[in-house]
C-alpha positions in Angstrom: 0.0 0.0 0.0 1.0 3.6 -0.4 2.2 5.6 2.5 0.0 8.5 3.4 1.9 11.8 3.8 0.9 14.4 6.4 0.1 17.9 5.1 2.9 20.5 5.5 2.3 24.1 6.7 4.5 27.1 7.2 5.0 29.0 10.5 3.9 32.6 9.8 6.8 33.9 12.0 10.0 31.9 11.1 8.7 30.7 7.7 10.0 27.2 8.3 7.9 24.2 7.1 6.5 21.7 9.6 4.0 18.8 9.6 0.6 20.3 10.2 0.2 18.3 13.5 3.3 20.1 14.9 1.8 23.6 14.5 -0.8 25.5 16.4 -3.6 26.9 14.2 -5.2 30.3 14.9 -8.5 31.6 13.3 -10.2 35.0 13.4 -11.9 35.6 16.8 -15.4 36.7 17.3 -16.0 40.5 16.8 -14.9 42.5 19.8 -12.7 39.7 21.2 -9.6 40.8 23.2 -6.1 40.1 22.1 -4.7 40.3 18.6 -8.0 39.3 16.8 -7.2 35.6 16.6 -8.0 32.6 18.8 -6.3 29.3 19.0 -7.9 26.4 17.2 -6.5 23.3 18.9 -9.0 20.9 17.1 -8.2 22.5 13.7 -11.8 22.3 12.7 -13.0 25.9 13.1 -13.9 27.8 9.9 -12.0 30.7 8.5 -8.5 31.5 7.3 -5.9 29.8 9.5 -2.5 31.1 10.6 0.0 28.5 11.8 2.7 29.0 14.5 5.4 26.5 15.4 6.3 25.4 18.9 9.3 27.8 19.3 8.8 30.1 22.3 10.3 33.0 20.2 7.7 32.5 17.5 4.8 32.2 19.9 5.9 35.4 21.7 6.2 37.4 18.4 2.9 36.0 17.2 1.1 37.1 20.4 2.3 40.7 19.9 1.1 40.9 16.3 -2.1 42.7 15.3 -4.4 41.4 12.6 -7.0 43.2 10.7 -10.1 41.4 9.3 -10.1 41.2 5.5 -13.2 42.6 3.9 -15.5 40.0 2.6 -16.5 39.7 -1.0 -19.8 41.6 -1.5 -21.1 43.6 1.3 -23.0 42.8 4.5 -24.9 46.1 4.5 -25.8 46.1 0.8 -23.3 48.7 -0.3 -21.4 47.2 -3.3 -19.0 49.3 -5.4 -20.3 50.1 -8.8 -18.1 51.3 -11.7 
């Protein structure tokens, strides 16, 4: 039988590649949440764009100090779409 390979992801801080299981995933937090706008996703099943951070204490510390902005969604929630 063929060997199944584990997905590889990159740490957003040190840019090194690791097996997905070795990284901690973060997703956008609920509106108004404290912190840098992201929350840890230990189960790796929450929806949304994920940011991965390795086990290195230096990377975890730098990541905690970063600020993230929400990207605007396609379309508009309040009905205001840009027209040309």
